[in-house]
ZADO-1210 file (C-alpha; in nm, 4 decimals, padded with zeros to 6 digits):
<atoms>
<atom x="00.2718" y="01.3410" z="01.9382" code="MET" pos="1"/>
<atom x="00.3837" y="01.2817" z="01.5815" code="GLN" pos="2"/>
<atom x="00.5762" y="00.9655" z="01.5161" code="LEU" pos="3"/>
<atom x="00.8871" y="00.9763" z="01.3022" code="SER" pos="4"/>
<atom x="00.9321" y="00.8833" z="00.9404" code="THR" pos="5"/>
<atom x="01.1547" y="00.5951" z="01.0482" code="GLN" pos="6"/>
<atom x="00.8789" y="00.4535" z="01.2695" code="PHE" pos="7"/>
<atom x="00.6417" y="00.4369" z="00.9737" code="TYR" pos="8"/>
<atom x="00.9135" y="00.2883" z="00.7531" code="ARG" pos="9"/>
<atom x="00.9672" y="00.0119" z="01.0093" code="LYS" pos="10"/>
<atom x="00.5907" y="-00.0407" z="01.0430" code="LEU" pos="11"/>
<atom x="00.5673" y="-00.0685" z="00.6645" code="THR" pos="12"/>
<atom x="00.8493" y="-00.3192" z="00.6293" code="LEU" pos="13"/>
<atom x="00.7399" y="-00.5335" z="00.9252" code="ILE" pos="14"/>
<atom x="00.3789" y="-00.5395" z="00.8031" code="SER" pos="15"/>
<atom x="00.4856" y="-00.6001" z="00.4426" code="TYR" pos="16"/>
<atom x="00.7103" y="-00.8980" z="00.5111" code="PHE" pos="17"/>
<atom x="00.4667" y="-01.0358" z="00.7684" code="SER" pos="18"/>
<atom x="00.1830" y="-01.0172" z="00.5144" code="LEU" pos="19"/>
<atom x="00.3977" y="-01.1786" z="00.2456" code="LEU" pos="20"/>
<atom x="00.4957" y="-01.4590" z="00.4830" code="THR" pos="21"/>
<atom x="00.1380" y="-01.4971" z="00.6060" code="TRP" pos="22"/>
<atom x="00.0046" y="-01.5324" z="00.2520" code="LEU" pos="23"/>
<atom x="00.2530" y="-01.8087" z="00.1748" code="VAL" pos="24"/>
<atom x="00.1748" y="-01.9906" z="00.5001" code="VAL" pos="25"/>
<atom x="-00.2013" y="-01.9504" z="00.4598" code="TRP" pos="26"/>
<atom x="-00.2278" y="-02.0566" z="00.0974" code="HIS" pos="27"/>
<atom x="00.0393" y="-02.3273" z="00.0915" code="PHE" pos="28"/>
<atom x="00.0509" y="-02.4735" z="00.4439" code="ALA" pos="29"/>
<atom x="-00.2784" y="-02.4068" z="00.6214" code="LEU" pos="30"/>
<atom x="-00.5116" y="-02.4730" z="00.3273" code="THR" pos="31"/>
<atom x="-00.3188" y="-02.7024" z="00.0923" code="PRO" pos="32"/>
<atom x="-00.6309" y="-02.9044" z="00.0101" code="ASP" pos="33"/>
<atom x="-00.7766" y="-02.6326" z="-00.2141" code="LYS" pos="34"/>
<atom x="-00.8248" y="-02.7318" z="-00.5756" code="VAL" pos="35"/>
<atom x="-00.6242" y="-02.4409" z="-00.7203" code="THR" pos="36"/>
<atom x="-00.2848" y="-02.5019" z="-00.8785" code="SER" pos="37"/>
<atom x="00.0399" y="-02.3782" z="-00.7331" code="VAL" pos="38"/>
<atom x="00.0932" y="-02.1574" z="-01.0380" code="THR" pos="39"/>
<atom x="-00.2490" y="-01.9987" z="-01.0031" code="PHE" pos="40"/>
<atom x="-00.1939" y="-01.9403" z="-00.6313" code="THR" pos="41"/>
<atom x="00.1452" y="-01.7799" z="-00.6953" code="LEU" pos="42"/>
<atom x="00.0041" y="-01.5494" z="-00.9633" code="ILE" pos="43"/>
<atom x="-00.3128" y="-01.4630" z="-00.7730" code="MET" pos="44"/>
<atom x="-00.1838" y="-01.4226" z="-00.4174" code="TRP" pos="45"/>
<atom x="00.1943" y="-01.3833" z="-00.4134" code="ILE" pos="46"/>
<atom x="00.2890" y="-01.1917" z="-00.7291" code="LEU" pos="47"/>
<atom x="00.0891" y="-00.8727" z="-00.6575" code="PRO" pos="48"/>
<atom x="00.2449" y="-00.8254" z="-00.3144" code="ILE" pos="49"/>
<atom x="00.5962" y="-00.8913" z="-00.4449" code="VAL" pos="50"/>
<atom x="00.5757" y="-00.6184" z="-00.7129" code="LEU" pos="51"/>
<atom x="00.6475" y="-00.3180" z="-00.4835" code="PRO" pos="52"/>
<atom x="00.9253" y="-00.4907" z="-00.2854" code="MET" pos="53"/>
<atom x="01.2204" y="-00.3147" z="-00.4536" code="LYS" pos="54"/>
<atom x="01.0753" y="00.0345" z="-00.4049" code="GLY" pos="55"/>
<atom x="00.9710" y="-00.0353" z="-00.0462" code="LEU" pos="56"/>
<atom x="01.3185" y="-00.1591" z="00.0404" code="LEU" pos="57"/>
<atom x="01.4672" y="00.1498" z="-00.1257" code="ALA" pos="58"/>
<atom x="01.2358" y="00.3759" z="00.0776" code="GLY" pos="59"/>
<atom x="01.0743" y="00.5448" z="-00.2231" code="LYS" pos="60"/>
<atom x="00.7715" y="00.7533" z="-00.1154" code="PRO" pos="61"/>
<atom x="00.5955" y="00.7043" z="-00.4501" code="TYR" pos="62"/>
<atom x="00.6152" y="00.3247" z="-00.4182" code="THR" pos="63"/>
<atom x="00.4828" y="00.3458" z="-00.0645" code="HIS" pos="64"/>
<atom x="00.1875" y="00.5476" z="-00.1901" code="ALA" pos="65"/>
<atom x="00.0869" y="00.3147" z="-00.4753" code="TRP" pos="66"/>
<atom x="00.1448" y="00.0037" z="-00.2646" code="THR" pos="67"/>
<atom x="-00.1783" y="00.0967" z="-00.0886" code="ASN" pos="68"/>
<atom x="-00.3679" y="00.0068" z="-00.4054" code="PHE" pos="69"/>
<atom x="-00.2177" y="-00.3421" z="-00.3881" code="VAL" pos="70"/>
<atom x="-00.2948" y="-00.3664" z="-00.0159" code="VAL" pos="71"/>
<atom x="-00.6646" y="-00.2978" z="-00.0850" code="MET" pos="72"/>
<atom x="-00.6777" y="-00.6220" z="-00.2873" code="TYR" pos="73"/>
<atom x="-00.5686" y="-00.8203" z="00.0190" code="TYR" pos="74"/>
<atom x="-00.7874" y="-00.6206" z="00.2558" code="LEU" pos="75"/>
<atom x="-01.0890" y="-00.6960" z="00.0385" code="LEU" pos="76"/>
<atom x="-00.9930" y="-01.0628" z="00.0338" code="HIS" pos="77"/>
<atom x="-00.9648" y="-01.0671" z="00.4122" code="GLY" pos="78"/>
<atom x="-01.2975" y="-00.8943" z="00.4631" code="LEU" pos="79"/>
<atom x="-01.4675" y="-01.1310" z="00.2196" code="THR" pos="80"/>
<atom x="-01.3130" y="-01.4361" z="00.3865" code="SER" pos="81"/>
<atom x="-01.4212" y="-01.3226" z="00.7341" code="VAL" pos="82"/>
<atom x="-01.7767" y="-01.3039" z="00.6064" code="TYR" pos="83"/>
<atom x="-01.7910" y="-01.5995" z="00.3691" code="ALA" pos="84"/>
<atom x="-01.5412" y="-01.8700" z="00.4716" code="VAL" pos="85"/>
<atom x="-01.6188" y="-02.0244" z="00.8107" code="ASP" pos="86"/>
<atom x="-01.2996" y="-02.2260" z="00.8513" code="GLY" pos="87"/>
<atom x="-01.0656" y="-01.9405" z="00.7625" code="GLU" pos="88"/>
<atom x="-01.1978" y="-01.6492" z="00.9706" code="ARG" pos="89"/>
<atom x="-00.8964" y="-01.6333" z="01.2004" code="LEU" pos="90"/>
<atom x="-00.6616" y="-01.6425" z="00.9007" code="TYR" pos="91"/>
<atom x="-00.8578" y="-01.3584" z="00.7425" code="ALA" pos="92"/>
<atom x="-00.8480" y="-01.1473" z="01.0606" code="VAL" pos="93"/>
<atom x="-00.4690" y="-01.1799" z="01.0656" code="ILE" pos="94"/>
<atom x="-00.4576" y="-01.0731" z="00.6997" code="GLU" pos="95"/>
<atom x="-00.6808" y="-00.7723" z="00.7754" code="ILE" pos="96"/>
<atom x="-00.4626" y="-00.6594" z="01.0675" code="LEU" pos="97"/>
<atom x="-00.1462" y="-00.6883" z="00.8602" code="LEU" pos="98"/>
<atom x="-00.3118" y="-00.4935" z="00.5771" code="CYS" pos="99"/>
<atom x="-00.4143" y="-00.2168" z="00.8166" code="ILE" pos="100"/>
<atom x="-00.0595" y="-00.1932" z="00.9518" code="GLY" pos="101"/>
<atom x="00.0817" y="-00.1841" z="00.5996" code="LEU" pos="102"/>
<atom x="-00.1706" y="00.0763" z="00.4850" code="PHE" pos="103"/>
<atom x="-00.0983" y="00.3077" z="00.7777" code="ILE" pos="104"/>
<atom x="00.2769" y="00.2602" z="00.7464" code="GLY" pos="105"/>
<atom x="00.2813" y="00.3235" z="00.3716" code="CYS" pos="106"/>
<atom x="00.0473" y="00.6219" z="00.3866" code="SER" pos="107"/>
<atom x="00.2272" y="00.8005" z="00.6657" code="MET" pos="108"/>
<atom x="00.5761" y="00.7215" z="00.5349" code="TYR" pos="109"/>
<atom x="00.4871" y="00.8498" z="00.1874" code="ALA" pos="110"/>
<atom x="00.3385" y="01.1654" z="00.3358" code="ARG" pos="111"/>
<atom x="00.6202" y="01.2441" z="00.5792" code="LEU" pos="112"/>
<atom x="00.9081" y="01.1422" z="00.3519" code="ARG" pos="113"/>
<atom x="00.7518" y="01.3272" z="00.0607" code="GLY" pos="114"/>
<atom x="00.7407" y="01.6432" z="00.2725" code="ARG" pos="115"/>
<atom x="01.1036" y="01.5931" z="00.3768" code="GLU" pos="116"/>
<atom x="01.2020" y="01.5686" z="00.0099" code="LEU" pos="117"/>
<atom x="00.9772" y="01.8564" z="-00.0965" code="GLY" pos="118"/>
<atom x="00.7594" y="01.6338" z="-00.3125" code="LEU" pos="119"/>
<atom x="00.4251" y="01.7560" z="-00.1804" code="GLY" pos="120"/>
<atom x="00.1392" y="01.8462" z="-00.4094" code="LEU" pos="121"/>
<atom x="00.0708" y="02.2124" z="-00.4590" code="ARG" pos="122"/>
<atom x="-00.2555" y="02.3546" z="-00.3314" code="LYS" pos="123"/>
<atom x="-00.5244" y="02.4117" z="-00.5920" code="LEU" pos="124"/>
<atom x="-00.5509" y="02.7824" z="-00.5125" code="LYS" pos="125"/>
<atom x="-00.1771" y="02.8246" z="-00.5826" code="ASP" pos="126"/>
<atom x="-00.2112" y="02.6405" z="-00.9155" code="GLU" pos="127"/>
<atom x="-00.5090" y="02.8536" z="-01.0163" code="LEU" pos="128"/>
<atom x="-00.3294" y="03.1751" z="-00.9202" code="ALA" pos="129"/>
<atom x="-00.0293" y="03.0770" z="-01.1352" code="ASP" pos="130"/>
<atom x="-00.2556" y="02.9928" z="-01.4289" code="GLU" pos="131"/>
<atom x="-00.4384" y="03.3238" z="-01.3900" code="LYS" pos="132"/>
<atom x="-00.1104" y="03.5197" z="-01.3871" code="ARG" pos="133"/>
<atom x="00.0124" y="03.3306" z="-01.6937" code="ALA" pos="134"/>
<atom x="-00.3151" y="03.3914" z="-01.8780" code="PHE" pos="135"/>
<atom x="-00.3216" y="03.7606" z="-01.7876" code="GLU" pos="136"/>
<atom x="00.0392" y="03.8139" z="-01.8913" code="SER" pos="137"/>
<atom x="-00.0192" y="03.6403" z="-02.2263" code="SER" pos="138"/>
<atom x="-00.3335" y="03.8438" z="-02.2933" code="SER" pos="139"/>
<atom x="-00.1506" y="04.1666" z="-02.2037" code="ASN" pos="140"/>
<atom x="00.1233" y="04.0809" z="-02.4544" code="ASP" pos="141"/>
<atom x="-00.1343" y="04.0750" z="-02.7370" code="ASN" pos="142"/>
</atoms>
């Protein structure tokens, strides 16, 4: 059973805003005793996840695809925290789960919506065949 494009869009948006909210809660409410400044925390943890917001809200497949690169930053942070920070393991597990939901939602939405819009990548064999025809026709002209 294949789920619909709208399902993955909803999964993306729910995971995205949940992750954004979770990051604010984690870094400003649950661990306020850290020695990092508010400015540093905003730049390091909040700014990267805010960057794709406009494109995600607009439903742009390309933004959904490159958002996965941003999500990997948070996934890596979560995995590192699970391993290295005893007092924050539960927080990190929540971050990991939200990242997984966001990754799946973004990947599948970009794939399905891209197909609906005809934005898919051409197969390599088709590209090579076109290049071969172009080369042969140019060499026949000479």
